[in-house]
N, C-alpha and C positions, 0 to 999 in steps of 0.2 A: 751182693748188689743187685737189687730188682728193677727192671725196665718191662714195663709197659707194652704192651704187641700188639696191634693189630689186624688181625688173620681176615682175610676177603674172601671170599669163594671167587673166583676169576672165572673164564670162559671155559668150555670144556672139563669142568671139574677140576682143573687147576688149581693151587692158592698162594696168598700173596701172602706176608710178611712184614709188615714194616714195624721196625720201632719209633714208639710215640715221639714225637720232637726231634727225631733225625731222617726226615725224609727221602734221604739218602743210604742209608741202609736197610737195603730190604733182599726179601730172596722167596723165591717161587718153589711150589712142589706138586706132585703129582695129590699130596694127604696134606692133610693139616697140620699134621706130626713131622710129615719131611721137611713142610715149608719153614715149621718151627725149627726144627734140628737143623737146617741149611741157616736158618738166620741166626740162632747159637754159632754155631761157628764161625759165619760171617763178622757176626759182633767178636768173639773170643781173638780172632783174629787182628781186627779193627785196635781193639783196647792194647793188644800186647805191643802195639810197636807205638801208644800214646799214651799221654793218661789225662784222665780227670782231676784240676785242680781249679779251687775257691779263687774268684778273683773278683776284690771287693773295689770299685768306682766310687768316689766322693762326687756327688754333681754339683757341682758348683752354686751356692745359692743365688736364688733367680727373684729372689722377692714378691711381693705379697701378685699375685699374678693378675690381679683389676688394675695395678700400678701403670700398666700401659695405659689406661684408659684415662689415666686421670686427665684432664685439661683439655681433652679432644675438643669440646663443645666454646670454649671461653670468648674464638671470635662470631662466633653466631647470633645474630642480630634478636632471634627469637627463644632463647635460652632463660633468660630473667623472667618471659611471660612463664614456660614452662615450666620453671620452678614456682613462680606464682600460682599456677592450678595445681599444681602436687600439693602444695600449702593448703590449700582452698579445701583440695577433696580429705586431705588428711585431717584438720576438724573437723570437717562435714561428718569422716568417719566418726574421731572422736565426739562429738554430741551426741551420734546414735549410739555409742556404747552407752555414754552415762544415763540416757533416754530410758535405756534397761533395767 
């Protein structure tokens, strides 16, 4: 298996290697190679005591994302006026497009 590792220069010439996606799986060394060797050993030890398995989880159907907003302005006294303004603006745009 291939794991991607972030190798960082630390203070005073030390190196830190971290497996990407596993922030708690790190190792340090005086050289880049030493940090990687220590990380490899730590990862081998960790994986020997565990296993990686795929886990599929079905998401419950959430419906349309905008459905929760349906009817939110039903009691707003200005809603009909807003709809009339939108309709008038759309007619104006349609007239402009037809004139082109």
